[in-house]
N, C-alpha and C positions, 0 to 999 in steps of 0.2 A: 870533075873537081875543078873549081876555078883556079886560075893562075894569077898570083899576086903581081908578078912582073908584067903580065899582059894588061892587067887593069891599070897598073902604074904607067905603062906606055900610052894607054888611051887617055889617062888624065893629063899627062904631059903634052900630048899632041892636040887634044880637043878641048880641054877644060881650062888649063892654066892660061893659055893665050887670051881667053875671054876677059881676064882681069886687066889687060892692058888699057882698057877704056875707062877704068875707074880712077878715082882720085889717088894721089900719091900715097896716102896712108892705107889704101886697100888695093894696091896694084899687085903685080906679079910676085914681087919679093915677099909681100905679106902672105899670100896664099901658100907659097913655098915654105915659109917659116911655120905657119899654122900646121901644115901637113907634117913637117918634120917634128914639131913639138908633140903633136898628137900621137904619132907613131912611137916617139920616145916614152911618153907617158903610159903607153899600152903595156910596157914591160911590167908594170905593177899590177896588171889585171890579165892573167893568163887566159881567162875565159873569153876575152874580147877577140872578135874576128877582125884581123887587120885589114882585110879587104873592105869590109863595111866601113870601118873607121877611116880608111884612106879616102873613100868616095865622099863620106859625110864632110870631112875636113876640106876636100877640094871644092865641093859645091856650096859651102856654108855662106858665102857672100855673093853668089851669082845674082841674087835678087836685087842687088844694088842697081842693076840695069833699069829697074822700075822705080827708083827712088830710095832714099835712106830709111824713111819712117817705117815702112812695112817690108823692108828688104828680107828679113828673116822668113816671113810668110811666103814671099815670092820664091825664095831659095828652096823651100820645101816643095812648092808647086813645081818648080823646074825639075827637081829630082823625080817626082811622081810622073811627070809628063815625058821624061826622057826614055824612050822605048829601047834605046841602046843598052840600058842597064839590065834589061830583062834577059840578056844572054848570060848574065852571071848571077843574078839575084832573083829570088821569088818575091811574091807580092808582100809578104810579111817583112822580109828583109828590106825591101825598098821603102816600106813605111817606117821602119826603124831608122834608116838613113835620112829620110825626110824629116822625121821628128828631131833627130840630132841636129840637122842643119837649122831647123826652125828654133831650137832651144838654145842656140849658142849666144844669143844677144844678152848683153850684160843687164840691160834695163827691162828684160822680159818680166811679165807679170806672174810667171810661174817657174818653178825649179825644173831643170832638165829631167825628162821622164825616164831616161835610160843612162847606163854607164857611157854609152857612145856620146850622148848629149853633154854629159858632164866633162868628158875628156875634150871634146871639141871646144866647149866653152872655156875650159882651162887653157887650152892651147892658144886660143884667140886672145888671151890676156897677156899681152907682151908688156911686162912690167919692167920697163927701163926708163928712167927719168928723161933722158934726152929723146928717146923714141916717142914717148908719150907726148911730150911737149911739142915736138916737131909735127907729129901727126895732127894734134889738136889745132895747132896754129895754121897748118896748111889747110885744114878744113875751114877754119874761120876766115882765112884770107880769100878762099874761093867763094864761100857762101855769103860772107858779109864784107865785101871788098871796100865798102865805104868807111869802115872803121879805121881810125889811125892807130898808132902804136899803143896808146893808152887804152883805147877802146878794145883792141884785140887782147890786151893784157887782162882787162876786167872780165871780158867774156870767157877767156881761157881759165882764169882763176875760179870763176863761178862753176865752170864745168869740172875742174879738178876737184874742188871740195865736194861737189854733189856726188861725184862718182868714186873718188879714191880715198877721201878722208875717212876718219873713224865715223861710222854710221852711214857711210855712203852706200850707194846701191850695188857697187861691185861685190860679187860673191866669188869665193874660190871653192873649188870642189875636190882637188886632189892634194891631200896633205903631204904626200911624198915629194911633190915637185918643189921648185925653187920660188914659185910665185909668192908664197906667204912671206918668206924672208925679204924678197924684193919689194913687196908692197909696204912692209914696215919701213924699209929704207926710204922709199919714195915719200911716205907720210912724214918722215923726219925732214926731208928736203922741203916739203910743202910748208912745214912749220917754220922753216928758216927763210923769212921773206927776203932777206938780202941775197942769199945764195940762189934762191929760186928766181928772183928777178934778174940776177946775173945770167942764169941759164936762158931765161926767156929772151933777154936782149941779144945774147949771142946768136941764138937761132933766128930771131927776127931779122937781124942784120944780114945773116947768111942768105935767108930766103929772099931778101929784098935787093941783093947785089947781083 
């Protein structure tokens, strides 16, 4: 019988440190938060194996080492190629973990295939206005450094509306969680252009000092 604490120690020792090389929005704090939120959401689904869920949450963004566009696909590949997991999981379980890691992406062209994918996807949705804007701005400043303040603002607003606004591609999967309520609050913030611009300017100034 596999031991949750043993797997947790492996994750903390071998997997979490790999996030140090990623951008600020997907670093060590991010993966720790996703793991914590995923395990918290598992309380609503007693059939879920917490060991499988822990690993899926921990590996979900490892594919960023190969670029952002297909990082979810690479994350699944990394799961399947990591022979260390065979000491705890059989082939079917490893495939379930890999599918969950692949299915977490908000812009995926298909819904998560299992409850594990739905939980990891939901845990990855950190819906807090300040956190969302900071992460998006950090990404924009890193990948489009030539944009000035107004350029970054236009880029960020386009992304916010495409992803988070009514009709956006972000989907939520766990109705018992806080994300639905938080998403509505964020949509109200998006609709208030004065307040949203104030938040943007505050974060922009902080990141540039």
